[in-house]
C-alpha positions in Angstrom: 24.8 17.6 -32.4 21.4 16.0 -32.5 18.5 18.0 -34.1 15.0 16.7 -33.5 12.0 18.0 -35.4 8.4 17.3 -36.3 7.8 18.4 -40.0 10.8 19.8 -41.7 9.0 23.1 -42.5 11.0 25.5 -40.3 14.5 26.5 -39.6 16.4 25.5 -36.4 16.6 28.1 -33.8 19.0 28.8 -31.0 18.7 27.5 -27.5 17.8 30.9 -26.2 14.8 31.0 -28.5 13.5 27.6 -27.5 11.6 28.8 -24.4 9.8 31.7 -26.1 8.8 29.5 -29.0 7.4 26.9 -26.5 5.4 29.6 -24.8 4.1 30.9 -28.1 3.1 27.4 -29.1 1.2 26.9 -25.8 -0.6 30.2 -26.3 -1.6 29.4 -29.9 -2.8 25.9 -28.8 -5.0 27.5 -26.1 -6.4 30.3 -28.3 -6.8 28.4 -31.6 -7.6 24.8 -30.6 -8.9 23.9 -34.1 -5.5 24.5 -35.8 -3.9 21.3 -37.0 -1.0 20.1 -34.8 0.8 18.6 -37.8 1.5 22.1 -39.0 3.5 22.9 -36.0 7.1 21.9 -35.4 9.9 22.4 -32.9 13.7 22.2 -33.2 16.0 21.2 -30.4 19.7 21.2 -30.8 21.8 19.4 -28.2 24.7 16.9 -28.0 24.0 13.2 -27.9 23.9 12.4 -24.2 24.6 9.4 -22.2 24.3 9.2 -18.4 28.0 10.2 -17.9 27.8 13.3 -20.0 24.3 14.2 -18.6 25.7 14.2 -15.1 28.6 16.3 -16.2 26.4 18.7 -18.1 23.8 19.0 -15.4 26.3 19.0 -12.5 24.6 16.0 -10.9 25.0 15.5 -7.2 23.1 13.5 -4.6 20.0 15.2 -3.2 20.5 16.7 0.2 19.2 14.4 2.9 16.8 15.9 5.4 16.8 14.5 8.9 13.3 15.2 10.0 13.7 13.4 13.2 16.0 16.2 14.5 13.0 18.6 14.5 11.0 16.2 16.8 13.1 17.2 19.8 13.1 21.0 19.1 10.9 23.1 21.4 9.8 26.6 20.7 6.7 28.7 21.2 5.7 28.6 17.5 6.3 24.8 17.4 4.1 24.3 20.5 1.4 26.5 18.9 1.5 24.6 15.7 1.3 21.3 17.5 -1.7 22.5 19.4 -3.5 23.7 16.3 -2.7 20.5 14.4 -4.2 18.2 17.0 -7.0 20.6 18.2 -8.1 22.2 14.9 -11.1 23.9 16.5 -8.7 26.5 18.0 -7.6 27.4 14.5 -11.0 27.9 12.7 -13.4 28.9 15.5 -11.8 32.3 16.3 -12.2 33.1 12.6 -15.8 32.0 12.4 -18.0 34.3 10.2 -21.1 34.6 12.3 -23.2 36.6 9.9 -22.4 34.5 6.9 -22.3 31.0 8.4 -24.4 30.8 11.6 -27.8 30.6 10.1 -26.8 28.0 7.6 -25.1 25.9 10.3 -28.2 26.1 12.5 -30.6 25.0 9.8 -28.2 22.3 8.7 -27.6 21.0 12.2 -31.4 20.9 12.9 -32.0 19.0 9.6 -29.2 16.5 10.4 -30.6 16.0 14.0 -34.0 15.2 12.6 -32.5 12.4 10.5 -30.1 11.4 13.3 -32.9 10.6 15.8 -34.7 7.8 13.9 -31.4 6.5 12.4 -29.8 6.4 15.8 -32.7 4.3 17.2 -32.8 2.0 14.2 -29.0 1.5 13.9 -28.8 0.6 17.6 -31.2 -2.2 16.9 -29.1 -3.2 14.0 -26.1 -3.4 16.3 -28.0 -5.7 18.6 -28.4 -3.1 21.4 -31.4 -1.2 22.9 -32.3 1.9 20.9 -31.3 4.4 23.6 -27.6 3.5 23.0 -28.1 4.7 19.4 -28.9 8.1 20.9 -25.8 8.1 23.1 -23.8 7.2 20.0 -25.3 10.2 18.2 -24.3 12.6 20.9 -20.9 12.0 22.4 -18.9 11.1 19.3 -20.4 13.9 17.3 -19.4 16.5 19.9 -15.8 15.1 20.1 -15.4 15.3 16.4 -16.5 18.9 16.5 -13.4 19.6 18.5 -10.8 17.4 16.6 -12.1 16.9 13.1 -11.0 18.7 9.9 -13.9 18.0 7.6 -16.6 20.7 7.6 -19.4 18.7 6.0 -19.3 15.0 7.1 -21.9 13.9 9.7 -20.3 11.7 12.2 -22.6 9.3 14.1 -24.3 5.9 13.7 -24.0 4.3 10.3 -25.5 1.1 8.9 -22.3 -0.6 7.8 -20.6 0.0 11.2 -23.7 -1.1 13.0 -24.0 -4.4 11.2 -20.3 -5.1 11.8 -20.9 -4.4 15.5 -24.0 -6.5 15.4 -22.1 -9.5 13.9 -19.7 -9.3 16.8 -22.4 -9.0 19.5 -24.4 -11.8 18.0 -21.4 -14.1 17.8 -20.5 -13.8 21.4 -23.8 -13.5 23.2 -27.0 -15.4 22.7 -29.7 -13.6 20.6 -32.6 -15.5 22.2 -31.7 -14.3 25.7 -31.5 -10.7 24.4 -34.9 -11.0 22.8 -36.3 -12.1 26.1 -34.7 -9.0 27.8 -32.5 -10.9 30.2 -30.6 -8.3 32.2 -27.3 -10.2 32.3 -27.3 -10.5 28.5 -28.2 -6.9 28.1 -25.4 -5.8 30.3 -23.0 -8.1 28.5 -23.9 -6.8 25.0 -23.6 -3.2 26.1 -20.2 -3.8 27.7 -19.1 -5.7 24.6 -20.1 -2.9 22.2 -18.5 -0.2 24.4 -15.3 -2.2 24.8 -15.2 -2.6 21.1 -15.6 1.1 20.6 -12.7 1.8 22.9 -10.5 -0.7 21.1 -11.5 0.7 17.7 -10.7 4.2 19.0 -7.2 3.1 20.2 -6.4 1.6 16.8 -7.5 4.7 15.0 -5.6 7.1 17.3 -2.5 5.0 17.1 -2.6 4.8 13.4 -3.2 8.5 13.1 -0.3 9.4 15.4 2.2 7.3 13.3 0.9 8.9 10.1 -0.7 5.7 8.9 -3.5 7.4 7.1 -2.2 6.1 3.8 -3.6 2.6 4.7 -6.9 3.7 3.1 -5.0 3.7 -0.2 -5.1 -0.1 -0.2 -8.9 0.1 -0.3 -9.6 0.8 -3.9 -12.9 2.4 -4.9 -14.3 -0.8 -6.5 -13.4 -2.7 -3.3 -15.1 -0.2 -1.0 -18.2 0.1 -3.2 -18.5 -3.7 -3.4 -17.9 -4.1 0.3 -20.6 -1.6 1.2 -23.0 -3.2 -1.3 -22.4 -6.6 0.3 -22.8 -5.1 3.8 -26.1 -3.5 2.7 -27.3 -6.9 1.7 -26.3 -8.2 5.1 -28.2 -5.3 6.7 -31.3 -6.0 4.6 -31.3 -9.7 5.6 -30.7 -8.9 9.3 -33.8 -6.6 9.3 -36.2 -9.1 7.8 -36.8 -10.7 11.2 -38.2 -7.4 12.5 -40.3 -6.9 9.3 -41.9 -10.4 9.7 -41.8 -10.5 13.5 -39.8 -13.8 13.6 -37.6 -15.3 16.3 -34.3 -16.6 14.7 -31.4 -18.5 15.9 -28.2 -16.5 16.4 -25.5 -17.3 13.9 -22.0 -16.0 13.1 -19.0 -16.9 11.0 -18.8 -18.1 7.4 -22.2 -18.8 5.6 -24.1 -17.3 8.5 -26.0 -15.0 6.1 -27.0 -17.9 3.9 -28.3 -19.9 6.8 -30.1 -16.9 8.3 -31.9 -16.2 4.9 -32.9 -19.9 4.6 -34.3 -19.9 8.1 -36.3 -16.8 7.4 -37.8 -18.4 4.3 -38.5 -21.6 6.4 -40.3 -19.6 9.1 -42.3 -17.2 6.8 -45.6 -19.0 7.6 -45.1 -17.9 11.2 -44.9 -14.2 10.4 -46.9 -11.8 12.5 -49.4 -10.1 10.2 -49.6 -6.9 12.2 -45.8 -6.5 12.1 -45.7 -7.0 8.4 -48.5 -4.5 7.7 -46.8 -1.9 10.0 -43.5 -2.3 8.2 -45.0 -2.2 4.7 -47.1 0.9 5.5 -44.1 2.7 7.0 -41.9 1.7 4.1 -44.4 2.9 1.5 -44.8 6.2 3.3 -41.1 6.8 3.5 -40.6 6.0 -0.2 -43.4 8.4 -1.2 -41.9 11.2 0.9 -38.5 10.6 -0.7 -40.0 10.7 -4.2 -41.7 14.0 -3.2 -38.4 15.4 -2.0 -36.7 14.4 -5.3 -39.5 16.1 -7.3 -39.7 19.3 -5.3 -36.1 19.7 -4.1 -35.8 23.0 -6.0 -39.0 24.4 -4.5 -38.5 23.3 -0.9 -36.0 25.2 1.3 -35.5 22.1 3.4 -36.3 18.4 2.5 -39.4 17.0 4.2 -38.2 15.0 7.2 -39.8 11.7 6.2 -38.1 9.6 8.8 -39.1 11.9 11.7 -42.7 12.2 10.5 -43.0 8.5 10.1 -41.5 8.0 13.6 -43.9 10.4 15.2 -46.9 9.0 13.3 -46.1 5.4 14.0 -45.5 6.1 17.7 -48.9 7.9 18.0 -50.8 5.2 16.1 -49.1 2.4 18.2 -50.0 4.2 21.4 -53.6 4.9 20.4 -54.3 1.5 18.8 -52.2 -0.5 21.3 -50.4 -2.4 18.6 -48.3 -4.3 21.1 -51.1 -6.0 23.0 -53.8 -6.2 20.3 -51.7 -7.2 17.2 -48.5 -8.6 18.9 -46.3 -5.9 17.3 -43.0 -5.7 19.0 -42.1 -2.2 20.2 -38.9 -0.4 21.4 -39.9 -0.5 25.1 -38.6 1.7 27.9 -36.1 4.4 26.9 -34.4 5.8 30.0 -34.0 9.6 30.1 -30.9 11.4 31.2 -27.2 10.7 30.8 -25.3 7.8 32.2 -22.0 7.9 34.1 -18.9 6.7 32.3 -18.0 3.0 32.6 -14.5 1.6 32.1 -14.2 -1.1 29.4 -13.4 -4.7 30.1 -9.8 -5.4 29.2 -10.5 -9.2 29.3 -12.5 -8.8 26.1 -9.6 -7.2 24.1 -8.2 -10.5 23.0 -11.5 -11.6 21.6 -12.2 -8.3 19.9 -8.8 -7.2 18.5 -9.3 -8.6 15.0 -12.8 -7.3 14.6 -11.8 -4.0 16.1 -9.0 -3.5 13.5 -11.4 -4.3 10.6 -14.0 -1.9 11.9 -11.4 0.8 12.5 -10.1 0.6 8.9 -13.6 0.4 7.3 -14.9 3.3 9.4 -11.9 5.5 8.5 -12.1 4.5 4.8 -15.8 5.6 4.6 -15.1 8.9 6.6 -12.0 10.0 4.6 -13.6 9.1 1.3 -16.6 11.3 1.9 -14.4 14.0 3.6 -12.1 14.3 0.6 -15.1 14.5 -1.8 -16.6 17.5 0.1 -13.2 19.1 0.6 -12.5 19.0 -3.1 -15.9 20.4 -3.9 -15.6 23.3 -1.5 -11.9 24.1 -1.8 -10.4 23.1 1.6 -8.0 20.4 2.8 -8.7 17.4 4.9 -5.8 15.9 6.9 -6.2 12.1 6.7 -4.0 11.5 9.7 -5.9 14.0 11.8 -9.1 12.5 10.7 -7.9 9.2 12.0 -7.1 10.8 15.4 -10.5 12.7 15.5 -12.5 9.6 14.6 -10.5 7.5 17.0 -11.0 9.9 19.9 -14.7 10.0 19.1 -14.9 6.2 19.4 -12.5 6.0 22.3 -14.3 8.6 24.5 -17.7 7.4 23.4 -16.8 3.9 24.5 -16.6 5.1 28.1 -20.2 6.4 27.8 -21.4 3.0 26.4 -21.5 4.1 22.8 -20.8 1.6 20.0 -18.3 2.4 17.1 -19.4 5.1 14.7 -18.3 6.6 11.4 -20.0 9.1 9.1 -23.3 8.7 7.3 -23.5 9.3 3.6 -27.1 10.4 3.6 -26.7 12.7 6.6 -23.5 14.2 5.2 -25.3 15.1 1.9 -28.2 16.7 3.9 -25.7 18.7 6.0 -24.1 20.0 2.8 -27.2 20.7 0.8 -29.0 22.5 3.7 -26.3 25.2 4.0 -23.8 23.7 6.4 -20.5 25.5 6.4 -18.4 24.3 9.3 -18.4 21.7 12.1 -20.8 23.9 14.1 -23.6 22.1 12.2 -22.5 18.9 13.9 -22.4 20.5 17.3 -25.9 21.8 16.8 -27.2 18.4 15.9 -25.5 16.8 18.9 -27.1 19.3 21.2 -30.5 18.6 19.7 -29.9 14.9 20.4 -28.9 15.8 23.9 -32.3 17.4 24.4 -34.0 14.2 23.2 -31.9 12.1 25.6 -32.7 14.4 28.6 -36.4 15.2 28.1 -38.1 13.4 25.2 -36.7 9.9 25.1 -39.6 8.2 26.9 -42.1 9.5 24.3 -40.8 6.8 21.8 -41.3 3.7 24.0 -44.3 2.6 21.9 -42.4 2.9 18.6 -42.7 -0.4 16.7 -39.4 -2.0 15.8 -40.8 -2.8 12.4 -40.9 0.9 11.6 -37.2 1.2 12.5 -36.5 -1.8 10.2 -38.4 -0.1 7.4 -36.4 3.1 7.9 -33.2 1.1 7.6 -34.2 -0.8 4.5 -35.5 2.3 2.7 -32.2 4.1 3.4 -30.3 1.2 1.8 -31.5 2.3 -1.6 -28.4 4.3 -2.4 -26.0 1.5 -1.5 -28.1 -1.2 -3.3 -27.9 1.0 -6.4 -24.2 0.2 -6.5 -25.1 -3.1 -8.3 -25.0 -1.0 -11.4 -21.3 -0.9 -11.0 -21.2 -4.3 -12.6 -22.3 -3.0 -16.0 -20.0 0.0 -15.8 -16.9 -2.0 -14.8 -17.7 -4.6 -17.5 -17.2 -1.8 -20.1 -14.4 0.1 -18.3 -12.1 -2.3 -16.6 -12.5 -6.1 -16.2 -9.8 -6.3 -13.5 -11.7 -3.9 -11.3 -14.9 -5.9 -12.1 -13.1 -9.0 -10.8 -12.1 -7.2 -7.6 -15.8 -6.1 -7.2 -17.2 -9.6 -7.7 -14.6 -11.3 -5.4 -15.1 -8.7 -2.7 -18.9 -9.1 -2.8 -18.9 -12.9 -2.8 -16.3 -13.1 -0.1 -18.2 -10.7 2.1 -21.5 -12.4 1.6 -20.1 -15.9 2.3 -17.4 -15.3 4.9 -19.0 -12.4 6.8 -17.8 -8.8 7.1 -14.5 -9.3 8.9 -13.1 -12.2 6.9 -14.6 -10.8 3.7 -12.6 -7.6 4.1 -9.4 -9.5 4.7 -10.0 -11.6 1.6 -10.8 -8.6 -0.5 -7.7 -6.7 0.5 -5.5 -9.8 0.1 -7.0 -10.5 -3.3 -6.6 -6.9 -4.6 -2.9 -6.8 -3.5 -2.3 -10.2 -5.1 -3.9 -8.9 -8.3 -1.4 -6.0 -8.3 1.5 -8.5 -8.2 -0.1 -10.7 -10.8 -0.6 -7.7 -13.1 3.1 -6.8 -12.8 3.9 -10.3 -13.9 1.9 -9.9 -17.0 2.8 -6.6 -18.5 2.9 -5.7 -22.2 6.2 -6.3 -23.8 6.9 -4.4 -27.0 9.4 -4.0 -29.7 9.6 -0.3 -30.6 10.0 1.4 -33.9 10.6 5.0 -34.9 7.7 7.1 -36.0 8.9 8.7 -39.3 10.8 12.0 -39.0 10.5 12.1 -35.2 12.5 11.0 -32.2 9.4 9.1 -30.9 9.4 5.3 -30.6 6.2 3.3 -30.3 5.1 -0.3 -30.4 5.3 -1.6 -34.0 2.3 -3.8 -33.3 0.1 -0.8 -32.6 1.6 1.9 -34.9 1.7 0.8 -38.5 4.0 3.7 -39.5 6.5 3.0 -36.7 9.4 1.1 -38.3 12.2 -0.8 -36.6 15.7 0.7 -37.1 17.8 -1.8 -39.2 20.3 -3.5 -37.0 18.8 -2.2 -33.8 16.2 -3.8 -31.5 14.4 -1.5 -29.0 12.6 -3.4 -26.2 10.2 -2.1 -23.6 8.1 -3.5 -20.7 5.1 -1.6 -19.4 5.8 -2.6 -15.8 8.7 -2.2 -13.4 11.3 -4.9 -13.2 11.8 -6.7 -9.9 12.2 -10.2 -8.4 8.7 -11.4 -9.3 9.0 -10.8 -13.0 12.7 -10.6 -13.8 12.8 -14.0 -15.3 9.7 -13.4 -17.3 11.3 -10.2 -18.6 14.4 -12.0 -19.8 12.3 -14.7 -21.5 10.0 -12.1 -23.2 13.1 -10.2 -24.4 14.7 -13.2 -26.0 11.3 -14.2 -27.6 10.6 -10.8 -29.0 14.1 -10.5 -30.5 13.4 -13.5 -32.7 16.6 -15.2 -31.6 16.8 -18.4 -29.5 19.6 -17.0 -27.4 19.9 -19.9 -25.0 20.2 -22.4 -27.9 22.7 -20.3 -29.7 24.8 -19.9 -26.6 24.7 -23.7 -26.0 25.8 -24.4 -29.6 28.6 -21.9 -29.4 29.9 -23.4 -26.2 29.7 -26.9 -27.7 31.6 -25.9 -30.8 34.2 -24.0 -28.8 34.8 -27.1 -26.7 35.1 -29.1 -29.9 37.6 -26.6 -31.3 39.6 -26.8 -28.1 39.8 -30.5 -28.2 40.8 -30.4 -31.9 43.7 -27.9 -31.0 44.8 -30.2 -28.2 44.8 -33.2 -30.5 46.9 -31.3 -33.0 49.4 -30.3 -30.3 49.7 -33.9 -29.2 50.2 -35.2 -32.8 52.9 -32.7 -33.5 54.8 -33.5 -30.3 54.5 -37.3 -31.1 55.8 -37.0 -34.7 59.4 -38.4 -35.3 62.1 -35.7 -35.7 64.1 -35.6 -39.0 66.6 -33.0 -38.0 64.3 -30.2 -38.7 62.7 -28.4 -35.8 59.0 -27.8 -36.1 57.4 -25.2 -33.9 53.6 -25.3 -33.2 52.3 -22.1 -31.6 48.6 -21.9 -31.0 46.8 -18.8 -29.8 44.3 -19.8 -27.2 43.7 -16.4 -25.7 40.0 -16.6 -26.5 38.2 -14.2 -24.3 34.8 -15.8 -25.1 36.1 -19.3 -24.2 37.0 -17.9 -20.8 33.7 -16.1 -20.5 31.8 -19.3 -21.4 33.4 -21.2 -18.6 35.7 -23.4 -20.8 39.0 -24.3 -19.2 42.4 -23.2 -20.5 43.8 -25.4 -23.1 47.0 -25.8 -21.3 49.2 -25.3 -24.4 52.4 -23.5 -23.5 52.8 -20.2 -25.4 56.1 -19.0 -26.8 57.0 -15.4 -25.7 57.7 -14.5 -29.3 54.3 -15.5 -30.3 52.3 -12.4 -29.4 51.1 -11.3 -32.8 48.3 -13.9 -32.8 49.6 -16.1 -35.7 49.4 -19.8 -36.1 51.9 -22.0 -37.9 49.8 -24.5 -39.7 52.5 -26.1 -41.7 56.2 -26.3 -42.2 56.1 -24.3 -45.3 54.1 -21.1 -44.3 52.6 -19.3 -41.4 49.1 -18.0 -42.0 47.1 -15.6 -40.0 44.3 -17.5 -38.2 40.8 -16.2 -38.1 39.1 -15.5 -34.7 37.7 -18.9 -34.0 35.4 -17.6 -31.2 33.1 -15.7 -33.5 29.8 -17.1 -34.6 30.8 -16.8 -38.2 34.0 -18.8 -37.6 32.1 -21.4 -35.7 29.5 -21.7 -38.5 26.6 -20.4 -36.5 24.0 -17.9 -37.7 24.4 -14.4 -36.5 21.4 -12.3 -35.3 20.0 -9.8 -37.8 20.7 -6.9 -35.4 23.9 -5.7 -33.8 22.5 -3.6 -31.0 19.9 -4.1 -28.3 18.4 -1.1 -26.5 16.4 -1.6 -23.3 13.9 1.1 -22.6 13.7 1.2 -18.8 11.5 4.3 -18.5 8.8 2.3 -16.8 11.1 1.3 -13.9 10.4 3.0 -10.6 12.9 0.9 -8.5 15.3 -2.0 -8.9 16.3 -4.8 -6.6 19.2 -7.1 -6.5 17.4 -9.7 -8.7 16.7 -7.0 -11.3 20.3 -5.9 -11.3 21.5 -9.5 -11.7 19.0 -10.1 -14.5 20.2 -7.0 -16.4 23.8 -8.0 -16.1 23.0 -11.5 -17.4 21.3 -9.9 -20.4 24.4 -7.9 -21.1 26.5 -11.0 -20.8 24.3 -13.3 -22.9 23.8 -10.9 -25.8 27.4 -9.9 -25.9 28.2 -13.6 -26.3 26.2 -13.6 -29.5 27.9 -10.4 -30.7 25.1 -8.0 -29.8 25.9 -4.8 -27.8 23.4 -3.8 -25.2 22.4 -0.3 -24.2 20.0 1.1 -21.6 17.8 4.2 -22.1 15.5 6.5 -20.2 16.4 5.5 -16.7 15.1 7.9 -13.9 17.7 9.3 -11.5 16.6 7.2 -8.5 16.9 4.1 -10.6 20.4 5.1 -11.7 21.3 5.7 -8.1 20.0 2.2 -7.1 22.0 0.7 -10.0 25.2 2.3 -8.7 24.5 1.1 -5.1 23.9 -2.4 -6.4 27.3 -2.4 -8.2 25.7 -2.7 -11.6 28.4 -0.5 -13.3 31.9 -2.0 -13.8 34.6 -2.0 -16.3 32.5 -3.7 -19.0 29.2 -1.9 -18.2 29.7 1.8 -17.8 27.5 4.9 -17.7 28.4 5.3 -21.4 26.0 2.4 -22.0 23.1 4.4 -20.4 21.4 7.1 -22.5 18.9 9.8 -21.6 16.5 8.7 -24.3 15.9 5.9 -26.7 16.7 8.1 -29.7 20.1 8.9 -28.2 20.8 5.2 -27.8 19.7 4.5 -31.3 21.9 7.2 -32.8 24.9 6.0 -30.9 24.3 2.4 -31.8 24.1 3.2 -35.5 27.4 5.0 -35.4 29.2 2.3 -33.3 27.7 -0.9 -34.6 30.9 -2.9 -34.1 32.7 -0.9 -31.5 33.9 -2.2 -28.2 32.1 -1.5 -25.0 34.4 1.3 -24.0 34.3 3.3 -27.2 33.9 7.0 -26.3 30.7 8.8 -27.3 31.1 11.2 -30.1 29.0 14.1 -31.1 26.5 13.3 -33.8 24.1 15.2 -35.9 20.9 14.2 -37.6 
């Protein structure tokens, strides 16, 4: 039996007492946290276990396989109801809506969000390269669709700066910006059709990915990648709005380095700036910043934040109308905003081929932003967000919105925070905000035709403050994780230089490549035993951890697969302090030399003249290691009576020959350890290359008279080893132990035993 303990201050208890003692220990740890842990101990008595005995003891059997596809074709009333509630969540929560508790908060929250949505919708449409009224459409249709299909109670779906700038990069790359600035009807129609077709295609991607349960794709977008990407996008947004701040006419550019060229052109044309436009933008920006500072200072005293954007919008429109900024100071305004809803228009399928790449990138980015915020609010308020249903809901919002000439949308961080802090409880708040926007579209839209575009640009730039603050991630990641810092920097630089679509592809590819590279550079350790415990730690980190004499314990911090299998073997041989390859080469060389010597002796004895006395030369060439090393059979004929492994070296006497295949007999140095234990607890899977590499390790170390054992394999890994034919007559499950300590205990007791020696019970 094997007894493990911390400090030897107690007496071993029975197995039945182990569970109560464990509960008592947990209770004491929770109630008396200041008590020293070194004064506690535990005693476990169990037999030494290898994999074979563990399977027998635990009655191991393959886990039952579930054929989920069989349920797809079952039809019942409950299944139909569950299907309907899954894909139309409003039918599940709306009948249980708490009117008295939630309605007032949802109404106030919806009104607050709508007040923000109005100026942002107008501004972000301009950012997408479209007339402002299409920003209002995109703030109504998608929001109401999400109310029906969404599962998050607090995110505010609608126009968003990152999505708008991605749409704008597409519209500017396909249509001519100068024609749009001049208001050419053909270009206007082309841009609107382009954006709406893009929205339909984005929606199709998102719905399809949601239906095939592809919501996990967002897992490949790490937090540093998303934050860096949004920071770079905010820089693109900032540069794109400078032409409205200074009143400049710029050439349309797209593709790699377009942002750099645009910024250089802005600097070149600064002397041509319109003074009235610059003054308007600065005054609006300063007013917005002051209102936001006031909201931050008085947020505890104010029931609702002061709607700075709406007040700025109304004031700027009134001043522009009264002073006639457009004619007197050449300040560009929004222009005519048609009232009323428009009839649905089918997308242009001929544009799908041009837009498919950009549509997929926009679909992934929009979903990543929405699900990230949705999970944050769900965790904060104690409900669950279904990532696959969120994909479907967001996809339907974009798909249906595209027929009503909306551009792709996602959720806004600033509006979502307002919706939560102002008392929003359910998706009713989003429905209220969409109805308010509908009122603006039907009755009040033409009131904003004198609104200066410079004011909308100021609103966009001021609202970028939160994303531009993410530059502080550089300092945080420098201290926390340099690899994440590298992902942040590469993503930012790639997005700035290559534009948003190519930048996202490079960022994802680089982050995945970095994962592979990190698995190729894990930490390899030789483990030693912490005194008086069954715990084994890296001897380079723990000064008290000592190697067991005659036993090497090796561990890798990463899983073993085709990309790092050779590196694992090289590190193992290096850490063991033995040049295994050189030793094997020397052994083979000396075995061949020994074989040639035996053959020469045989030929000499046969060629010697006979003097009437028969001389029998019988040489034992049954060297298992020679055969294992690839050396050919010596070809010497054996006598049937010569089965006791003796060699007649002279006419006078027969002497027992030593095993010439051992390192000692060959005059080669022997390793200072007799057993090697591979701690494979870090393995999550194995492939054929891994299995072949492990078998080669067994073969090589056995050739130098070192027995190899495996420890701490998880059950799925053992199953994969069996499927890959890893176990055979020479490598059995008796070489695989449940823990490193079990393997060490066995190795110490069987330091020179054969591979098939049965495991005995042992006691420490």
